[in-house]
Biopython code that builds the backbone (N, CA, C, O; Angstrom):
import numpy as np
from Bio.PDB.StructureBuilder import StructureBuilder

atoms = [
    (1, "MET", "N", (29.612, 24.081, -23.957)),
    (1, "MET", "CA", (28.834, 24.544, -22.836)),
    (1, "MET", "C", (27.373, 24.134, -22.973)),
    (1, "MET", "O", (26.744, 23.698, -22.009)),
    (2, "GLU", "N", (26.843, 24.281, -24.186)),
    (2, "GLU", "CA", (25.457, 23.896, -24.423)),
    (2, "GLU", "C", (25.280, 22.395, -24.244)),
    (2, "GLU", "O", (24.225, 21.940, -23.801)),
    (3, "GLU", "N", (26.303, 21.629, -24.585)),
    (3, "GLU", "CA", (26.239, 20.178, -24.448)),
    (3, "GLU", "C", (26.127, 19.774, -22.975)),
    (3, "GLU", "O", (25.385, 18.850, -22.640)),
    (4, "VAL", "N", (26.850, 20.453, -22.111)),
    (4, "VAL", "CA", (26.793, 20.176, -20.671)),
    (4, "VAL", "C", (25.404, 20.515, -20.136)),
    (4, "VAL", "O", (24.843, 19.764, -19.338)),
    (5, "THR", "N", (24.850, 21.647, -20.575)),
    (5, "THR", "CA", (23.512, 22.050, -20.139)),
    (5, "THR", "C", (22.472, 21.035, -20.602)),
    (5, "THR", "O", (21.554, 20.695, -19.855)),
    (6, "LYS", "N", (22.616, 20.556, -21.826)),
    (6, "LYS", "CA", (21.679, 19.572, -22.365)),
    (6, "LYS", "C", (21.765, 18.271, -21.563)),
    (6, "LYS", "O", (20.734, 17.667, -21.268)),
    (7, "ARG", "N", (22.978, 17.828, -21.203)),
    (7, "ARG", "CA", (23.149, 16.608, -20.409)),
    (7, "ARG", "C", (22.510, 16.773, -19.033)),
    (7, "ARG", "O", (21.864, 15.857, -18.523)),
    (8, "ASN", "N", (22.698, 17.956, -18.436)),
    (8, "ASN", "CA", (22.103, 18.216, -17.125)),
    (8, "ASN", "C", (20.581, 18.176, -17.192)),
    (8, "ASN", "O", (19.934, 17.654, -16.284)),
    (9, "GLN", "N", (20.008, 18.722, -18.257)),
    (9, "GLN", "CA", (18.559, 18.688, -18.423)),
    (9, "GLN", "C", (18.074, 17.248, -18.609)),
    (9, "GLN", "O", (17.045, 16.864, -18.054)),
    (10, "GLU", "N", (18.808, 16.455, -19.381)),
    (10, "GLU", "CA", (18.431, 15.058, -19.594)),
    (10, "GLU", "C", (18.497, 14.282, -18.282)),
    (10, "GLU", "O", (17.622, 13.466, -17.993)),
    (11, "MET", "N", (19.540, 14.538, -17.488)),
    (11, "MET", "CA", (19.663, 13.862, -16.196)),
    (11, "MET", "C", (18.547, 14.300, -15.255)),
    (11, "MET", "O", (18.014, 13.489, -14.498)),
    (12, "SER", "N", (18.195, 15.572, -15.302)),
    (12, "SER", "CA", (17.128, 16.095, -14.459)),
    (12, "SER", "C", (15.796, 15.429, -14.833)),
    (12, "SER", "O", (15.025, 15.037, -13.958)),
    (13, "ASN", "N", (15.537, 15.305, -16.135)),
    (13, "ASN", "CA", (14.312, 14.650, -16.596)),
    (13, "ASN", "C", (14.301, 13.184, -16.191)),
    (13, "ASN", "O", (13.264, 12.649, -15.799)),
    (14, "SER", "N", (15.445, 12.543, -16.285)),
    (14, "SER", "CA", (15.554, 11.142, -15.894)),
    (14, "SER", "C", (15.295, 10.980, -14.399)),
    (14, "SER", "O", (14.600, 10.053, -13.984)),
    (15, "ASN", "N", (15.850, 11.879, -13.594)),
    (15, "ASN", "CA", (15.622, 11.836, -12.154)),
    (15, "ASN", "C", (14.162, 12.057, -11.812)),
    (15, "ASN", "O", (13.640, 11.421, -10.896)),
    (16, "LYS", "N", (13.489, 12.954, -12.538)),
    (16, "LYS", "CA", (12.069, 13.207, -12.303)),
    (16, "LYS", "C", (11.247, 11.959, -12.622)),
    (16, "LYS", "O", (10.307, 11.626, -11.901)),
    (17, "LEU", "N", (11.606, 11.274, -13.703)),
    (17, "LEU", "CA", (10.894, 10.050, -14.068)),
    (17, "LEU", "C", (11.116, 8.972, -13.019)),
    (17, "LEU", "O", (10.182, 8.259, -12.654)),
    (18, "ASN", "N", (12.359, 8.847, -12.526)),
    (18, "ASN", "CA", (12.651, 7.863, -11.483)),
    (18, "ASN", "C", (11.874, 8.163, -10.216)),
    (18, "ASN", "O", (11.337, 7.251, -9.587)),
    (19, "LEU", "N", (11.810, 9.430, -9.835)),
    (19, "LEU", "CA", (11.059, 9.812, -8.640)),
    (19, "LEU", "C", (9.568, 9.551, -8.824)),
    (19, "LEU", "O", (8.888, 9.126, -7.890)),
    (20, "SER", "N", (9.064, 9.805, -10.026)),
    (20, "SER", "CA", (7.656, 9.528, -10.301)),
    (20, "SER", "C", (7.374, 8.032, -10.187)),
    (20, "SER", "O", (6.359, 7.622, -9.624)),
    (21, "GLY", "N", (8.271, 7.235, -10.721)),
    (21, "GLY", "CA", (8.113, 5.780, -10.639)),
    (21, "GLY", "C", (8.151, 5.295, -9.207)),
    (21, "GLY", "O", (7.369, 4.428, -8.818)),
    (22, "ILE", "N", (9.053, 5.849, -8.422)),
    (22, "ILE", "CA", (9.140, 5.476, -7.003)),
    (22, "ILE", "C", (7.868, 5.901, -6.282)),
    (22, "ILE", "O", (7.350, 5.157, -5.449)),
    (23, "GLY", "N", (7.365, 7.081, -6.591)),
    (23, "GLY", "CA", (6.128, 7.571, -5.966)),
    (23, "GLY", "C", (4.944, 6.697, -6.281)),
    (23, "GLY", "O", (4.160, 6.365, -5.393)),
    (24, "ILE", "N", (4.804, 6.318, -7.542)),
    (24, "ILE", "CA", (3.695, 5.449, -7.957)),
    (24, "ILE", "C", (3.829, 4.083, -7.304)),
    (24, "ILE", "O", (2.838, 3.517, -6.841)),
    (25, "GLY", "N", (5.044, 3.549, -7.262)),
    (25, "GLY", "CA", (5.276, 2.260, -6.611)),
    (25, "GLY", "C", (4.933, 2.302, -5.138)),
    (25, "GLY", "O", (4.377, 1.348, -4.593)),
    (26, "THR", "N", (5.266, 3.411, -4.494)),
    (26, "THR", "CA", (4.961, 3.569, -3.070)),
    (26, "THR", "C", (3.458, 3.584, -2.831)),
    (26, "THR", "O", (2.969, 2.959, -1.890)),
    (27, "VAL", "N", (2.733, 4.288, -3.671)),
    (27, "VAL", "CA", (1.274, 4.342, -3.536)),
    (27, "VAL", "C", (0.669, 2.961, -3.730)),
    (27, "VAL", "O", (-0.228, 2.567, -2.983)),
    (28, "VAL", "N", (1.143, 2.228, -4.715)),
    (28, "VAL", "CA", (0.622, 0.882, -4.976)),
    (28, "VAL", "C", (0.913, -0.044, -3.800)),
    (28, "VAL", "O", (0.021, -0.762, -3.346)),
    (29, "LEU", "N", (2.134, -0.038, -3.307)),
    (29, "LEU", "CA", (2.484, -0.904, -2.176)),
    (29, "LEU", "C", (1.696, -0.538, -0.917)),
    (29, "LEU", "O", (1.271, -1.419, -0.170)),
    (30, "THR", "N", (1.505, 0.746, -0.687)),
    (30, "THR", "CA", (0.722, 1.177, 0.475)),
    (30, "THR", "C", (-0.722, 0.714, 0.352)),
    (30, "THR", "O", (-1.324, 0.281, 1.335)),
    (31, "THR", "N", (-1.273, 0.804, -0.838)),
    (31, "THR", "CA", (-2.652, 0.363, -1.068)),
    (31, "THR", "C", (-2.787, -1.131, -0.835)),
    (31, "THR", "O", (-3.734, -1.574, -0.184)),
    (32, "VAL", "N", (-1.857, -1.905, -1.356)),
    (32, "VAL", "CA", (-1.898, -3.359, -1.160)),
    (32, "VAL", "C", (-1.746, -3.706, 0.308)),
    (32, "VAL", "O", (-2.475, -4.553, 0.823)),
    (33, "TYR", "N", (-0.814, -3.066, 0.984)),
    (33, "TYR", "CA", (-0.582, -3.321, 2.405)),
    (33, "TYR", "C", (-1.827, -3.001, 3.222)),
    (33, "TYR", "O", (-2.199, -3.761, 4.116)),
    (34, "THR", "N", (-2.470, -1.875, 2.917)),
    (34, "THR", "CA", (-3.700, -1.492, 3.619)),
    (34, "THR", "C", (-4.811, -2.499, 3.364)),
    (34, "THR", "O", (-5.561, -2.836, 4.280)),
    (35, "ALA", "N", (-4.925, -2.980, 2.141)),
    (35, "ALA", "CA", (-5.954, -3.971, 1.826)),
    (35, "ALA", "C", (-5.713, -5.272, 2.579)),
    (35, "ALA", "O", (-6.663, -5.889, 3.062)),
    (36, "VAL", "N", (-4.473, -5.694, 2.686)),
    (36, "VAL", "CA", (-4.144, -6.919, 3.423)),
    (36, "VAL", "C", (-4.478, -6.755, 4.897)),
    (36, "VAL", "O", (-5.078, -7.644, 5.502)),
    (37, "LEU", "N", (-4.098, -5.631, 5.474)),
    (37, "LEU", "CA", (-4.403, -5.388, 6.886)),
    (37, "LEU", "C", (-5.908, -5.341, 7.126)),
    (37, "LEU", "O", (-6.395, -5.882, 8.119)),
    (38, "ALA", "N", (-6.642, -4.702, 6.226)),
    (38, "ALA", "CA", (-8.091, -4.620, 6.380)),
    (38, "ALA", "C", (-8.728, -6.001, 6.295)),
    (38, "ALA", "O", (-9.652, -6.300, 7.051)),
    (39, "SER", "N", (-8.250, -6.842, 5.390)),
    (39, "SER", "CA", (-8.829, -8.182, 5.263)),
    (39, "SER", "C", (-8.515, -9.024, 6.492)),
    (39, "SER", "O", (-9.352, -9.815, 6.927)),
    (40, "GLN", "N", (-7.324, -8.868, 7.056)),
    (40, "GLN", "CA", (-6.984, -9.588, 8.286)),
    (40, "GLN", "C", (-7.849, -9.121, 9.451)),
    (40, "GLN", "O", (-8.308, -9.933, 10.255)),
    (41, "LEU", "N", (-8.066, -7.832, 9.539)),
    (41, "LEU", "CA", (-8.900, -7.286, 10.598)),
    (41, "LEU", "C", (-10.332, -7.793, 10.471)),
    (41, "LEU", "O", (-10.954, -8.153, 11.470)),
    (42, "LEU", "N", (-10.851, -7.823, 9.263)),
    (42, "LEU", "CA", (-12.205, -8.302, 9.038)),
    (42, "LEU", "C", (-12.329, -9.785, 9.357)),
    (42, "LEU", "O", (-13.328, -10.214, 9.934)),
    (43, "ALA", "N", (-11.322, -10.569, 8.987)),
    (43, "ALA", "CA", (-11.340, -11.997, 9.303)),
    (43, "ALA", "C", (-11.321, -12.209, 10.813)),
    (43, "ALA", "O", (-12.018, -13.086, 11.323)),
    (44, "THR", "N", (-10.541, -11.425, 11.522)),
    (44, "THR", "CA", (-10.493, -11.531, 12.980)),
    (44, "THR", "C", (-11.837, -11.158, 13.580)),
    (44, "THR", "O", (-12.306, -11.807, 14.515)),
    (45, "LYS", "N", (-12.461, -10.109, 13.045)),
    (45, "LYS", "CA", (-13.767, -9.690, 13.541)),
    (45, "LYS", "C", (-14.794, -10.798, 13.347)),
    (45, "LYS", "O", (-15.580, -11.075, 14.253)),
    (46, "HIS", "N", (-14.799, -11.432, 12.187)),
    (46, "HIS", "CA", (-15.744, -12.525, 11.935)),
    (46, "HIS", "C", (-15.515, -13.680, 12.907)),
    (46, "HIS", "O", (-16.469, -14.271, 13.414)),
    (47, "LYS", "N", (-14.261, -13.993, 13.160)),
    (47, "LYS", "CA", (-13.962, -15.094, 14.078)),
    (47, "LYS", "C", (-14.415, -14.762, 15.505)),
    (47, "LYS", "O", (-14.988, -15.605, 16.193)),
    (48, "VAL", "N", (-14.151, -13.526, 15.938)),
    (48, "VAL", "CA", (-14.575, -13.105, 17.272)),
    (48, "VAL", "C", (-16.097, -13.118, 17.374)),
    (48, "VAL", "O", (-16.651, -13.584, 18.370)),
    (49, "ASP", "N", (-16.770, -12.609, 16.350)),
    (49, "ASP", "CA", (-18.236, -12.643, 16.349)),
    (49, "ASP", "C", (-18.750, -14.074, 16.432)),
    (49, "ASP", "O", (-19.679, -14.364, 17.186)),
    (50, "TYR", "N", (-18.143, -14.966, 15.654)),
    (50, "TYR", "CA", (-18.559, -16.367, 15.660)),
    (50, "TYR", "C", (-18.388, -16.972, 17.055)),
    (50, "TYR", "O", (-19.296, -17.624, 17.570)),
    (51, "LEU", "N", (-17.225, -16.753, 17.657)),
    (51, "LEU", "CA", (-16.985, -17.310, 18.986)),
    (51, "LEU", "C", (-17.910, -16.698, 20.032)),
    (51, "LEU", "O", (-18.364, -17.392, 20.941)),
    (52, "TYR", "N", (-18.188, -15.416, 19.909)),
    (52, "TYR", "CA", (-19.075, -14.740, 20.862)),
    (52, "TYR", "C", (-20.492, -15.315, 20.776)),
    (52, "TYR", "O", (-21.089, -15.661, 21.795)),
    (53, "TYR", "N", (-21.027, -15.413, 19.555)),
    (53, "TYR", "CA", (-22.393, -15.917, 19.413)),
    (53, "TYR", "C", (-22.474, -17.407, 19.713)),
    (53, "TYR", "O", (-23.503, -17.894, 20.183)),
    (54, "LYS", "N", (-21.403, -18.124, 19.446)),
    (54, "LYS", "CA", (-21.365, -19.547, 19.797)),
    (54, "LYS", "C", (-21.453, -19.704, 21.311)),
    (54, "LYS", "O", (-22.170, -20.567, 21.818)),
    (55, "GLU", "N", (-20.719, -18.863, 22.021)),
    (55, "GLU", "CA", (-20.731, -18.902, 23.493)),
    (55, "GLU", "C", (-22.112, -18.535, 24.021)),
    (55, "GLU", "O", (-22.607, -19.169, 24.953)),
    (56, "ILE", "N", (-22.728, -17.532, 23.443)),
    (56, "ILE", "CA", (-24.058, -17.105, 23.899)),
    (56, "ILE", "C", (-25.087, -18.212, 23.684)),
    (56, "ILE", "O", (-25.892, -18.495, 24.571)),
    (57, "THR", "N", (-25.062, -18.837, 22.509)),
    (57, "THR", "CA", (-26.072, -19.858, 22.204)),
    (57, "THR", "C", (-25.851, -21.135, 23.022)),
    (57, "THR", "O", (-26.818, -21.835, 23.321)),
    (58, "GLN", "N", (-24.627, -21.453, 23.384)),
    (58, "GLN", "CA", (-24.373, -22.666, 24.160)),
    (58, "GLN", "C", (-24.731, -22.476, 25.627)),
    (58, "GLN", "O", (-25.032, -23.448, 26.319)),
    (59, "ASN", "N", (-24.703, -21.249, 26.104)),
    (59, "ASN", "CA", (-24.979, -20.992, 27.516)),
    (59, "ASN", "C", (-26.448, -20.756, 27.810)),
    (59, "ASN", "O", (-26.812, -20.531, 28.964)),
    (60, "LYS", "N", (-27.294, -20.802, 26.805)),
    (60, "LYS", "CA", (-28.728, -20.580, 27.042)),
    (60, "LYS", "C", (-29.396, -21.814, 27.562)),
    (60, "LYS", "O", (-30.601, -21.804, 27.815)),
]
sb = StructureBuilder()
sb.init_structure("model")
sb.init_model(0)
sb.init_chain("A")
sb.init_seg("    ")
for serial, (resi, resn, name, xyz) in enumerate(atoms, 1):
    if name == "N":
        sb.init_residue(resn, " ", resi, " ")
    sb.init_atom(name, np.array(xyz, "f"), 0.0, 1.0, " ", f" {name:<3s}", serial, name[0])
structure = sb.get_structure()
């Protein structure tokens, strides 16, 4: 009986470690994804600014 309880505790600890690993992986992937989106947004903003000021200076 004690052996079954010990196995259940070991499995529970293993499951907790797996969930922790999945949680950490999720945070890392979300951070990377957010950084990629932010860099794309910033690049688009720079391009729009460039085209806007180019248009203004050519029309003067």
